[in-house]
N, C-alpha and C positions, 0 to 999 in steps of 0.2 A: 504494500500500500504506500501511497505517497504521503510524506509528511506535509501537513498543511502550512506550516510556517516555521521559519527559523528566527522569528522575532526574539531579540534578547540573547541570541547565541553569541559566543565569543567572536565569530567571524563578522556578524552584523555589527557588533560594538566596535570592532577594530576598523571596519570600513567607514562607519558613520563618524568615527573620531577624526578621520582624515579627509573625507570627501564630501562634496555638496550632496544634499539629500536627493536631488533630482537625478543623479547618475547612479544611485544605488537602488537595486530592486530585490526585495526578499519575499514579496507576496506570492502566493501560490499561482495566481493567474500569470504573472510575468514569468515565473520559473517554468510553468507548463509551456509557454510560448517558445522557450529555449530548450525544451526537452527533446525536440526532434530536429532532424535535418533532412536531407534528401535520401538518407538510408532507411532501412527498415527498423532501426532501433529507436528506443525512447528511454532516456535517462534524465531524471530530474536534477538540475543543478542545485548547489547549495545557495547560490546567490548570483546576481548578474550585475555587472558594472558596465556602463556605456561611457568610457572616458572621452573627454573632449580634446585632450592633448596628451603628449607623452608624460607630462608631469603627473596628471591624474592617473594614468596607467601605472606609473612607477609607484604611486601611493597605494594603489590597489594591490600591487604585488607585495609591497612591504607589509600590508595588513594581512594578506594570506600567509606570508612567511611567519609572521608573528604568532599565528595560531596553528600553523602546520596544515593549512588547507591547500589542496592541489589547485592548479589553475589550468583552464582550457581557453586559449584565445580562439575567437570565432570571427570568420569573415562573412561570406554570403550563405553559408550553410548548404552548399551545393554538393558536397562530397557524398559519395555513395557508401562509405565504410564507417560512418559514425565518428569521424575525426573531430567534429565540432561539439561533441557531446561528452558529458562526464559528470559524476557526482562531485562537483568542484565549483570553484568560483569561475564563472564564464565572463570573459572580457569581450564585449561586442565592439569591434572597431569600425563596423560598417555604418553605425548611426551618425557619428560626428567626425571621425578622423578619415574623411573621404575626399580629400582635395588633391588635385594635381598641382604640385608646388612649382614645377618648372619643366619646360621642354626645351632642350638645346639641340636644334637641328644639325648644327655643324659638328658637334661631338656625338650626335646620334644617341643621346641619353635623355632620360626624364627622371625627375625626383617626385615621388608620390608618398602619400600617407597610406598605411596598410589597408584602410577600408575603401580605397578607390576601386571601382569596378573596371574590369578589363575593357568593356565597351567605352567607358568614360575616358580611359587613357588613349584608346585608339582614336576617339573623336578629337582629342586635344592634339594628337600627333598628325592626324590626317592632312591638315593644311600644309604640312611640310613634306608630304609624300611618304610618311613613315607610319609604321604600326608595330605593335609588339609581336614578336615571332610566334610563340605558342598561342594556339587558338582553340581552347576547349569549347565544347558545344554550349556550355553555360556562360559564355562571355558576357551576357547581359546582366548576370547576377553575381558571378564569382568575383572575388576581390584579389588584388595583388598580394596582400598578406597571406591569404589562403592559398594562392597559387605557389608562393614561395614555400610555405609549409608542406604542401602536397607535391611539390616539384611538377606542376601541371604541364601537360603536353597538349596534343590536339592533332588534327589531320595534317597540318603543315609542319609538325615537329620533326618529321623525317628530314625535311629540308632545312628548317630554321632552328632546330634544337629545342630542348626543354627549358623550363623556367630557370633552372640553375645555371644554364649557359648564358643567361642574360642579366644576371645580378652583378653589378659592379661594386656596390657598397651597401652596407646595412647599418642603420642605427638600431641597436638591439637593447632590450632590457633583460637583465639577469634576474634570477628568482628573488633576490632581495631588493629589487627596484633600482639597482645601479645601472648606469647607461654605459655602453661601449659602442664605438664605431669600428666596424670591421670590414675587411675585404680581402681579395687575394693577396697572400703574403708568401714570397719566395722563401724557401727553407734557409737560404743564406742570410736572410734579413730577420730571422726570428729573434735573435738576441737584441735587436734594436727596437722591437715593438714595446712601447711603454705601457704601464698601468695594468689593469685587470685583463685587458685583451691579450697582452703579451704573456701574462701569467697563465692564462687559459691555453693559449696556443702551445706554449712550451710544455705544459703538463700533458696535453693530449699527445704531443710528439713523443714524450718520454714513455707513455703507455704503448703507443703504436710501433715505435721504431723497432723493437725486438721481434715484431710479428709481420713486418712488411712483406717478406717473401711468402708467408702463409696466406695473407690477405690477397696478394696478387694471384696466387695459384688456385685458391679455393673459392673465391667470390664468383657468383654466377655472372657470365658475360652477357648481360642484357642491357639495352640502352637506358632503361628507366625503371625504377621501382620506388615505392614509398614506405616499405616496411624496413624497420631497423635503421642502421646507420650506413651512410655511403662511404664506408671506409676505403673502398677501392679508389674512389675519387680523391680521397685525402692522401693516400700513400703515393698516388700518381703525381701529386703536386709537389 
């Protein structure tokens, strides 16, 4: 059975202590709206936050970390495997963080917020004769954040590549709400990467380096998957 309310729970108190009331939802009706996506599954979230900017998203993550609650980021909810669902704090980026911030035709890049729909980005790029390469059938609803999380493809991906092939840089939030800016990093430059990003990159390399040959020989040779970690892409870099 569904729990009707989490009013007064540690998670609700932590969220309300940090965030405006209008971006925090704990009532049953709101949670039911976020309990489904395009999959066959239904999982009631603990709470929903619709952050208006990266600062509010960071505060929500810090609240979840304080009480030990899991977090599920949500885009357009178009995935077929339940990736946007969980008995967790759901962060819906599609409601407010949905702007195309810049399109640079000469450099052939765009800067977007995670809730931007693919059709929205393509419309902004069209006057310059550009579009985003991957083209899933749900382009009217799917968001760039969800596409990155799902490494989305589409009919043209055989020619233009998958989403991971088109990401130059990410501003990302860590589980405690800290922010890092990350992108492709040559191995020889690892020691020069400062801050939390550098610490994380070097830690992952320390774990993976002894197993590089095993990853190369045993990972399935398929062009795209969304299960597990893309360790083969990591060791190839």
